[in-house]
GUVOKE-70156 format. One line per 3 residues: number of its first residue (from 0); their letters; for each residue x, y, z of N, C-alpha, C. Coordinates in steps of 0.2 Angstrom, whole numbers. Layout:
% GUVOKE-70156
NUM	a	X/Y/Z/X/Y/Z/X/Y/Z; ... .
END
This chain:
% GUVOKE-70156
0	mep	-197/892/-141/-192/889/-144/-190/891/-150; -185/892/-152/-184/894/-159/-184/888/-164; -187/889/-172/-188/883/-175/-183/880/-176 .
3	eml	-176/883/-176/-169/877/-178/-169/873/-173; -173/875/-166/-171/868/-161/-176/864/-162; -181/865/-168/-186/860/-168/-185/855/-174 .
6	qrk	-181/857/-178/-180/855/-185/-176/846/-183; -179/841/-187/-177/835/-185/-176/832/-191; -174/826/-193/-172/822/-200/-176/816/-200 .
9	iih	-181/818/-202/-188/812/-202/-188/807/-208; -189/802/-208/-191/797/-214/-197/794/-213; -202/794/-217/-207/793/-217/-206/786/-222 .
12	vdm	-207/778/-220/-205/773/-227/-213/770/-227; -215/769/-233/-221/767/-234/-220/761/-238; -222/756/-237/-220/749/-241/-226/750/-247 .
15	daf	-224/749/-253/-230/748/-260/-234/743/-262; -241/745/-259/-245/740/-258/-244/733/-256; -242/735/-250/-239/730/-246/-242/722/-246 .
18	yas	-249/721/-244/-251/714/-245/-251/712/-250; -253/716/-255/-254/713/-262/-246/711/-265; -242/715/-263/-236/714/-266/-234/707/-262 .
21	veq	-234/706/-256/-233/699/-254/-234/694/-256; -242/694/-258/-245/690/-261/-241/687/-267; -240/693/-272/-237/693/-279/-231/690/-278 .
24	mdn	-226/693/-273/-220/690/-271/-218/681/-270; -225/679/-265/-224/673/-264/-229/667/-270; -231/670/-274/-235/666/-279/-234/670/-286 .
27	pll	-228/668/-289/-226/671/-295/-231/671/-301; -238/667/-301/-243/668/-306/-246/673/-306; -246/677/-299/-250/683/-297/-246/689/-300 .
30	kgk	-240/689/-300/-237/695/-305/-239/697/-310; -240/704/-310/-241/707/-316/-250/707/-317; -253/704/-312/-259/702/-313/-264/708/-308 .
33	pia	-269/710/-310/-273/714/-305/-277/709/-299; -274/711/-292/-276/708/-288/-280/711/-282; -284/707/-278/-286/712/-271/-286/707/-266 .
36	vgg	-282/710/-261/-282/705/-255/-289/707/-249; -293/701/-249/-298/704/-245/-302/697/-246; -310/701/-243/-315/694/-243/-318/693/-250 .
39	sea	-322/689/-250/-327/687/-255/-328/694/-259; -331/693/-264/-334/698/-268/-341/701/-267; -342/695/-265/-351/696/-263/-351/702/-256 .
42	rgv	-347/698/-250/-349/701/-244/-343/706/-242; -336/704/-246/-329/707/-242/-329/713/-244; -323/717/-240/-319/722/-242/-312/721/-244 .
45	vsa	-312/725/-248/-304/726/-251/-299/728/-246; -295/724/-242/-289/727/-238/-284/730/-243; -281/726/-249/-277/730/-252/-276/728/-260 .
48	asy	-274/733/-264/-276/731/-272/-268/732/-274; -266/727/-279/-260/728/-283/-262/735/-286; -254/738/-289/-255/744/-293/-257/740/-301 .
51	ear	-257/735/-302/-262/733/-308/-270/733/-308; -271/734/-301/-278/734/-300/-281/741/-299; -276/744/-296/-277/753/-295/-278/755/-302 .
54	kfg	-276/752/-307/-277/756/-312/-285/757/-316; -288/751/-313/-295/751/-312/-300/755/-309; -296/759/-305/-300/762/-298/-302/758/-292 .
57	vrs	-298/751/-293/-297/748/-286/-294/749/-281; -297/750/-276/-293/754/-270/-296/750/-263; -292/751/-257/-294/747/-250/-300/750/-249 .
60	ams	-303/747/-244/-310/748/-242/-314/748/-246; -314/747/-251/-321/746/-256/-323/740/-255; -329/740/-259/-333/732/-259/-331/728/-262 .
63	gym	-331/721/-261/-328/717/-266/-332/718/-274; -339/718/-272/-343/718/-276/-341/724/-282; -340/730/-279/-338/738/-283/-331/736/-287 .
66	ark	-326/732/-283/-320/730/-287/-320/727/-293; -324/721/-293/-325/716/-297/-329/721/-303; -334/724/-301/-337/728/-307/-331/734/-310 .
69	lcp	-328/736/-307/-324/740/-310/-317/736/-314; -316/730/-311/-311/727/-315/-314/719/-315; -317/717/-321/-319/711/-320/-314/704/-321 .
72	eli	-307/706/-322/-302/703/-320/-300/701/-314; -301/704/-312/-298/705/-302/-298/698/-300; -292/698/-297/-291/690/-293/-292/691/-287 .
75	fvr	-296/690/-281/-297/689/-276/-291/684/-271; -288/688/-266/-283/683/-263/-287/685/-254; -285/678/-251/-287/679/-244/-281/681/-241 .
78	prf	-282/685/-236/-277/689/-232/-274/683/-228; -265/682/-227/-263/679/-223/-259/684/-218; -261/687/-213/-259/692/-209/-252/690/-205 .
81	dry	-253/684/-205/-247/680/-200/-240/680/-205; -241/679/-212/-235/681/-217/-234/690/-216; -238/693/-217/-238/702/-217/-233/703/-212 .
84	kei	-237/700/-206/-231/701/-199/-226/700/-200; -223/693/-203/-218/691/-201/-213/694/-205; -216/696/-212/-212/702/-218/-211/708/-213 .
87	snk	-216/710/-211/-215/718/-207/-210/716/-201; -208/711/-198/-204/711/-193/-196/711/-195; -195/708/-202/-189/708/-205/-188/715/-207 .
90	irk	-192/720/-210/-193/726/-211/-190/732/-206; -193/730/-200/-192/734/-195/-185/733/-191; -183/726/-191/-175/723/-190/-171/729/-193 .
93	ifh	-171/730/-200/-169/735/-204/-168/742/-203; -174/744/-201/-175/750/-197/-170/752/-190; -171/746/-187/-168/748/-180/-160/747/-182 .
96	eyt	-158/745/-187/-150/745/-188/-148/753/-190; -153/757/-189/-150/763/-191/-154/769/-187; -159/767/-182/-159/771/-177/-165/768/-172 .
99	dlv	-164/768/-167/-171/765/-162/-176/769/-160; -176/775/-164/-183/780/-163/-186/779/-170; -189/772/-170/-195/768/-175/-202/769/-170 .
102	epl	-206/772/-176/-213/772/-174/-217/769/-179; -218/763/-179/-222/759/-182/-231/764/-183; -232/763/-188/-239/766/-190/-245/760/-191 .
105	sld	-241/755/-194/-244/749/-196/-239/744/-199; -242/738/-202/-237/733/-205/-234/735/-209; -237/741/-212/-232/742/-219/-229/750/-219 .
108	eay	-230/753/-214/-227/760/-214/-224/762/-208; -219/766/-207/-215/768/-201/-213/775/-200; -211/779/-195/-207/785/-196/-201/782/-192 .
111	ldv	-195/786/-193/-188/785/-192/-186/791/-191; -184/793/-184/-180/799/-181/-172/798/-182; -169/800/-188/-161/799/-191/-158/805/-189 .
114	ten	-160/808/-186/-156/815/-182/-150/814/-180; -149/809/-176/-143/805/-172/-145/798/-176; -140/796/-180/-142/787/-182/-136/783/-179 .
117	kkg	-137/778/-180/-131/773/-180/-125/772/-184; -127/774/-188/-122/774/-196/-119/780/-195; -120/785/-192/-116/790/-192/-118/795/-200 .
120	nps	-121/794/-202/-122/797/-209/-126/803/-206; -124/808/-210/-127/815/-208/-133/817/-214; -134/811/-218/-139/812/-225/-144/809/-223 .
123	atl	-150/811/-223/-155/807/-221/-159/804/-227; -157/809/-233/-159/806/-239/-155/799/-241; -150/799/-239/-144/794/-243/-146/788/-237 .
126	iaq	-149/790/-230/-151/783/-226/-157/782/-228; -162/784/-231/-168/783/-235/-166/777/-241; -164/780/-245/-160/778/-251/-157/770/-248 .
129	eir	-153/770/-244/-150/765/-240/-155/760/-238; -160/762/-235/-165/757/-233/-168/753/-238; -171/758/-242/-175/755/-248/-171/751/-252 .
132	kri	-166/750/-254/-161/745/-256/-162/740/-252; -160/740/-247/-159/734/-241/-166/730/-241; -171/734/-242/-177/731/-241/-178/726/-246 .
135	fee	-177/730/-252/-178/726/-260/-173/720/-260; -167/721/-258/-162/714/-259/-162/710/-253; -165/711/-247/-165/707/-242/-173/704/-240 .
138	vgl	-178/707/-243/-183/705/-243/-188/704/-249; -185/708/-255/-189/706/-261/-195/710/-263; -195/717/-259/-201/720/-259/-199/727/-260 .
141	tas	-203/732/-263/-201/739/-264/-204/744/-260; -201/749/-257/-204/754/-253/-202/761/-255; -206/767/-253/-206/772/-256/-204/777/-249 .
144	agi	-203/783/-249/-200/786/-243/-200/793/-244; -202/797/-239/-201/804/-239/-198/808/-232; -194/812/-235/-189/813/-229/-190/822/-228 .
147	svn	-189/823/-222/-191/831/-221/-190/832/-212; -191/837/-211/-190/841/-206/-196/837/-199; -200/835/-202/-206/833/-196/-210/827/-198 .
150	kfv	-214/824/-195/-218/818/-197/-222/820/-203; -226/826/-200/-232/827/-205/-230/829/-213; -224/832/-215/-221/834/-220/-217/827/-224 .
153	aki	-216/822/-220/-211/817/-222/-217/813/-224; -223/812/-221/-228/806/-223/-231/809/-230; -232/816/-231/-235/818/-237/-230/817/-244 .
156	asd	-223/818/-241/-217/818/-246/-218/811/-248; -219/806/-245/-218/799/-247/-223/796/-251; -229/800/-253/-232/799/-258/-231/801/-266 .
159	ynk	-225/806/-265/-226/808/-272/-223/804/-278; -217/801/-276/-215/797/-280/-215/789/-279; -221/787/-278/-223/781/-277/-225/777/-283 .
162	png	-225/771/-286/-220/766/-281/-212/767/-281; -209/764/-276/-202/762/-277/-200/769/-278; -200/774/-275/-196/781/-275/-196/784/-269 .
165	qkt	-193/790/-268/-193/795/-263/-193/802/-266; -195/806/-260/-194/813/-260/-192/816/-253; -188/821/-257/-185/826/-249/-185/833/-249 .
168	vnp	-189/835/-244/-192/842/-243/-188/844/-238; -182/847/-240/-178/850/-237/-182/856/-232; -176/859/-226/-180/864/-222/-181/871/-226 .
171	dev	-178/872/-230/-180/879/-233/-185/876/-240; -188/872/-241/-191/870/-245/-199/870/-244; -199/869/-237/-206/865/-233/-211/870/-236 .
174	eaf	-209/877/-235/-217/882/-233/-219/882/-241; -214/881/-245/-218/882/-251/-221/874/-256; -217/870/-252/-221/861/-253/-229/863/-249 .
177	meg	-229/866/-244/-235/865/-241/-239/870/-244; -238/876/-246/-242/881/-251/-244/877/-257; -241/873/-260/-244/870/-268/-250/863/-265 .
180	ldv	-249/862/-259/-252/856/-259/-262/858/-257; -266/853/-260/-272/854/-259/-274/854/-251; -278/857/-248/-280/857/-241/-281/849/-240 .
183	kkf	-285/846/-244/-286/839/-243/-281/834/-240; -275/838/-243/-270/832/-239/-268/833/-233; -270/840/-230/-266/839/-223/-271/836/-216 .
186	ygv	-267/833/-213/-268/829/-208/-274/833/-205; -279/830/-204/-284/831/-200/-291/836/-205; -290/834/-210/-295/838/-214/-298/832/-218 .
189	gkv	-303/830/-217/-308/825/-219/-313/828/-225; -316/824/-229/-319/826/-234/-323/832/-232; -327/831/-225/-332/837/-223/-330/843/-221 .
192	tae	-324/844/-217/-318/850/-217/-316/852/-224; -314/847/-229/-310/849/-235/-317/853/-238; -323/851/-239/-328/856/-241/-331/862/-238 .
195	rmy	-330/862/-232/-331/868/-229/-325/872/-230; -319/870/-232/-314/874/-233/-316/876/-241; -316/873/-244/-318/875/-253/-324/881/-253 .
198	qlg	-329/880/-248/-334/885/-248/-331/892/-246; -326/891/-242/-322/897/-238/-316/901/-244; -317/896/-249/-313/899/-255/-304/897/-253 .
201	ift	-304/892/-247/-298/889/-245/-297/883/-249; -292/882/-254/-292/877/-259/-284/873/-257; -280/876/-257/-272/875/-255/-268/878/-249 .
204	gad	-264/875/-248/-259/877/-242/-259/885/-242; -258/888/-247/-256/895/-248/-262/900/-247; -267/896/-248/-274/899/-246/-275/899/-240 .
207	lks	-274/892/-237/-275/892/-229/-270/896/-224; -264/896/-226/-258/901/-225/-260/908/-224; -265/909/-228/-266/918/-230/-272/920/-224 .
210	ksi	-274/915/-220/-279/916/-216/-277/916/-207; -279/921/-204/-275/922/-198/-278/916/-193; -276/916/-187/-276/911/-182/-284/913/-181 .
213	eyl	-286/920/-179/-292/920/-177/-298/918/-181; -296/919/-189/-300/916/-194/-302/910/-194; -297/907/-192/-297/899/-193/-301/896/-187 .
216	eqh	-299/899/-181/-303/897/-175/-311/898/-175; -312/904/-179/-319/906/-180/-323/900/-184; -318/899/-188/-322/892/-193/-321/886/-191 .
219	fgn	-316/884/-188/-314/877/-187/-313/875/-180; -315/880/-174/-313/879/-168/-307/878/-166; -306/872/-162/-299/870/-159/-294/867/-165 .
222	sgr	-297/865/-169/-293/863/-175/-288/870/-179; -292/876/-177/-289/881/-181/-282/882/-182; -279/881/-173/-272/883/-172/-269/878/-176 .
225	sfy	-270/870/-176/-266/866/-179/-266/868/-186; -272/871/-189/-271/871/-197/-267/876/-199; -266/882/-195/-264/888/-194/-256/886/-195 .
228	nls	-252/880/-191/-246/879/-189/-245/874/-197; -249/870/-198/-247/864/-202/-247/869/-210; -251/873/-211/-250/877/-218/-243/880/-218 .
231	rgi	-239/882/-213/-233/883/-212/-227/878/-212; -231/870/-211/-225/866/-211/-223/863/-204; -226/869/-200/-225/867/-192/-228/861/-189 .
234	sys	-226/857/-185/-228/850/-182/-224/849/-177; -225/848/-171/-221/847/-165/-222/840/-162; -226/835/-167/-225/829/-165/-219/825/-166 .
237	kvk	-216/821/-160/-211/818/-160/-211/810/-163; -206/808/-164/-207/800/-167/-207/796/-161; -212/792/-160/-213/788/-153/-212/783/-153 .
240	pnr	-206/778/-152/-204/771/-153/-209/766/-149; -211/769/-143/-216/765/-139/-223/768/-140; -225/767/-144/-232/770/-146/-238/766/-140 .
243	tlk	-242/769/-136/-247/764/-133/-252/764/-135; -254/757/-134/-259/753/-137/-266/755/-134; -270/759/-139/-276/762/-136/-282/758/-137 .
246	svg	-282/753/-140/-286/746/-140/-285/740/-143; -288/735/-142/-288/729/-146/-295/726/-147; -296/725/-154/-304/721/-156/-302/717/-160 .
249	aer	-309/716/-162/-310/708/-167/-318/710/-169; -319/709/-176/-325/710/-180/-326/705/-185; -331/703/-186/-333/698/-192/-340/702/-194 .
252	tfn	-338/701/-204/-343/703/-208/-346/696/-210; -353/695/-210/-356/690/-211/-358/688/-219; -359/682/-221/-360/682/-227/-369/683/-228 .
255	vnl	-372/683/-223/-380/683/-223/-382/688/-217; -385/693/-219/-387/699/-213/-392/694/-207; -389/696/-201/-391/693/-196/-399/698/-194 .
258	sse	-404/695/-193/-410/700/-190/-411/697/-182; -408/690/-180/-411/689/-174/-406/690/-167; -406/692/-163/-401/693/-158/-397/687/-155 .
261	ifm	-403/681/-156/-400/674/-154/-395/673/-158; -394/674/-164/-389/672/-169/-383/677/-168; -384/682/-166/-379/686/-164/-374/685/-159 .
264	eer	-379/681/-155/-375/680/-149/-370/675/-149; -371/669/-154/-366/665/-155/-359/667/-159; -361/672/-165/-356/676/-168/-352/680/-162 .
267	len	-356/683/-158/-353/688/-153/-347/683/-148; -351/677/-147/-345/672/-142/-339/671/-145; -339/670/-154/-333/668/-157/-329/674/-157 .
270	iak	-331/679/-158/-328/686/-158/-324/687/-150; -329/687/-145/-325/687/-139/-318/682/-139; -320/675/-141/-315/671/-141/-310/673/-144 .
273	ele	-309/675/-149/-304/678/-154/-300/684/-151; -306/688/-147/-303/695/-143/-298/693/-139; -301/687/-135/-296/684/-130/-290/683/-131 .
276	rrl	-290/678/-137/-283/677/-139/-277/683/-140; -282/688/-144/-277/694/-146/-274/697/-140; -277/697/-133/-276/701/-127/-271/695/-124 .
279	qks	-271/689/-124/-265/686/-121/-260/685/-123; -259/684/-131/-254/687/-134/-250/695/-133; -255/699/-132/-251/706/-129/-250/705/-123 .
282	kia	-253/702/-118/-252/702/-112/-256/709/-109; -261/710/-110/-267/716/-107/-273/715/-105; -276/719/-105/-282/718/-101/-286/726/-102 .
285	gkt	-292/726/-102/-294/732/-102/-301/733/-99; -304/739/-97/-310/741/-93/-316/743/-97; -315/746/-102/-320/748/-107/-322/743/-113 .
288	vtl	-328/739/-113/-331/735/-119/-335/739/-123; -332/740/-130/-337/741/-134/-340/737/-140; -345/737/-141/-349/734/-145/-349/737/-153 .
291	kik	-350/736/-157/-349/739/-164/-353/736/-169; -359/739/-170/-364/735/-175/-365/739/-182; -364/736/-187/-365/738/-194/-370/736/-197 .
294	ysd	-375/741/-200/-382/737/-201/-382/736/-209; -387/733/-211/-388/731/-218/-387/737/-222; -390/744/-219/-390/749/-223/-381/754/-222 .
297	ftl	-379/748/-219/-371/752/-220/-371/758/-213; -374/760/-210/-376/763/-205/-372/760/-199; -368/764/-194/-364/760/-190/-365/764/-183 .
300	qtr	-367/758/-178/-367/760/-171/-362/759/-165; -362/762/-160/-356/758/-155/-360/759/-150; -360/754/-144/-362/755/-138/-356/752/-133 .
303	skt	-354/757/-126/-351/754/-123/-352/755/-115; -348/750/-114/-347/749/-104/-342/749/-102; -341/754/-96/-334/753/-93/-335/749/-86 .
306	lpy	-330/744/-85/-331/740/-78/-327/742/-73; -328/740/-67/-323/743/-62/-317/740/-62; -316/734/-66/-310/731/-65/-308/729/-72 .
309	fia	-302/728/-74/-298/724/-79/-301/718/-81; -302/717/-88/-303/710/-89/-301/708/-96; -300/702/-96/-296/698/-103/-299/692/-106 .
312	dks	-303/690/-102/-305/683/-101/-313/683/-106; -313/679/-110/-318/678/-114/-325/678/-113; -327/675/-108/-333/674/-105/-335/681/-101 .
315	lif	-331/685/-99/-332/692/-97/-333/697/-102; -329/696/-109/-331/701/-112/-336/700/-116; -337/692/-117/-346/690/-120/-351/692/-116 .
318	eaa	-350/692/-109/-356/694/-106/-357/701/-105; -352/706/-107/-353/714/-107/-354/714/-114; -352/711/-119/-354/713/-126/-362/711/-127 .
321	kel	-363/705/-124/-372/702/-126/-376/708/-120; -374/711/-116/-377/716/-112/-378/721/-117; -373/723/-120/-373/728/-125/-378/728/-129 .
324	lyq	-379/722/-133/-382/719/-140/-388/721/-138; -393/719/-129/-399/719/-130/-401/725/-126; -394/730/-126/-397/737/-123/-402/741/-127 .
327	ekm	-401/741/-132/-409/743/-137/-410/739/-143; -416/740/-145/-419/736/-151/-414/738/-158; -412/732/-161/-411/734/-168/-413/737/-173 .
330	kes	-411/743/-175/-415/746/-181/-415/742/-187; -412/737/-191/-411/736/-195/-407/728/-195; -408/723/-200/-405/717/-200/-395/720/-198 .
333	vrl	-390/715/-197/-385/717/-196/-380/714/-201; -375/716/-203/-369/712/-207/-364/714/-204; -363/715/-197/-354/715/-195/-356/717/-188 .
336	lgi	-351/713/-184/-352/712/-176/-344/714/-174; -343/718/-171/-337/719/-167/-336/720/-159; -331/718/-157/-331/720/-149/-324/722/-149 .
339	slh	-324/729/-145/-315/730/-143/-316/733/-137; -308/732/-134/-307/735/-125/-303/740/-127; -305/744/-122/-302/751/-122/-300/751/-114 .
342	nln	-296/758/-112/-295/758/-105/-290/753/-104; -286/753/-109/-281/747/-105/-277/747/-100; -273/741/-98/-269/743/-93/-263/744/-94 .
345	tem	-259/748/-100/-253/748/-103/-252/756/-100; -245/756/-99/-243/763/-95/-239/768/-101; -239/774/-102/-237/778/-106/-228/777/-105 .
348	kks	-225/777/-110/-217/778/-110/-216/781/-115; -212/787/-110/-208/792/-114/-201/792/-116; -199/795/-122/-192/794/-122/-190/801/-124 .
351	vvv	-182/803/-122/-181/809/-123/-176/811/-130; -177/814/-135/-173/814/-140/-171/822/-140; -164/820/-142/-160/827/-142/-162/831/-150 .
354	qlk	-163/836/-150/-166/839/-156/-161/844/-159; -158/842/-165/-152/846/-167/-154/849/-175; -150/854/-178/-150/855/-183/-146/853/-188 .
357	fdf	-145/850/-193/-140/847/-198/-142/849/-204; -138/848/-209/-140/848/-217/-143/842/-219; -147/841/-223/-150/837/-226/-146/834/-232 .
END
C-alpha cells in the first residue's frame, strides 16, 4: 500500500496526573500540595503523584517509603477507583461526540481516530483543542494531547507540552521528529534494549534509522523490522474501539510478609472473592488461572494452570490458585499475592476504518 493511503488523523489524549488531580479537585485543601495516591508509606506503592510531588522526584510505581524520603511533606491519599471511573466515563462521553473510533488505554488516556469525525472538522489539531477545553469546563481537569498520522507518534507527542498542552506532528514533520528522539522513547524499547542500543552506538532515532533491516534483525531479532519502521514514523496499528480484554485479576500487598502457606490460603480466598466480583461485573469467564507471587526480596514468580472449561466462580478459582500455591516450595517470605484469569471467553471484534489523506 502507498504511504498516503495509511495516513490517518490520530489524537492521543492523556489526562494530567489524573488520580492526583481528581483528589485535588474534590478536596480543595490538597490543591497546590504534593500528594501521592497509593498505599501507606510503609508498604504501599505510589499509583499517581501530583505535579507538586513530581518536582521532588516522586513517581508512580515508587515505594511509599522512597516517596516519603524524597518528599517529607508528601500527603498520602487512598485511591478511590470508583470515583476515577466515574470521571473517566464523563470524559469518554465527550470523546464519543467527535468519533466512535475511541480506544481507551486506561482510565486516563485514549486514542481517537478523527480522520472522519462527527463534527465534520478537517483539523485534528482544532478538535484536540476543543476536546481539552470541554474536559476542563465540564469536568474540571486538564488534559494534554498529541496529534499525528498514527498512534505511535501521537502518543509520544502528547508528552511534549505537559501539563495542559498539546503538540501536532504533521505528516511532513514525522521523520524529522522521530530522528531527534532518544531511542528509549520508542515503543518496545525497554531498559535492557536501550542499553544494548547504546552499546551499539544507537542513541537517537536518526542513529536507528541509519541501520539496515538486516543489521537490526541481527541484533534484535524479530523486533528489528519494527524498530526499522518506527524510526521512520511508520506504524500500521489502527485505533480499535472494541479492545478485547486479555485478562482479569486482583492482588494484595500485605502489611507483614507471610511465610506460611496456611496464612496465604486465607488471603488467596479473599482475592478469589474479589476476582469473582470483577468477572461477574464484566460477565466473562476464563480457563487459565495464574498465581502471582512477589517475595520479600522483590523477585516475582508466576505459576499457571489451564482448565478444560471456563470458570468465574470464587470456589473454583480459589481451588486452582491453592493448587498452584503448593506446586513448589516458597523461596522467601511473601509480600504480595495475586490471581488472574486468562484465556477468556471474549470474542474478537473488528471494525473497518476508511483511511484517507487530509490536511492537518
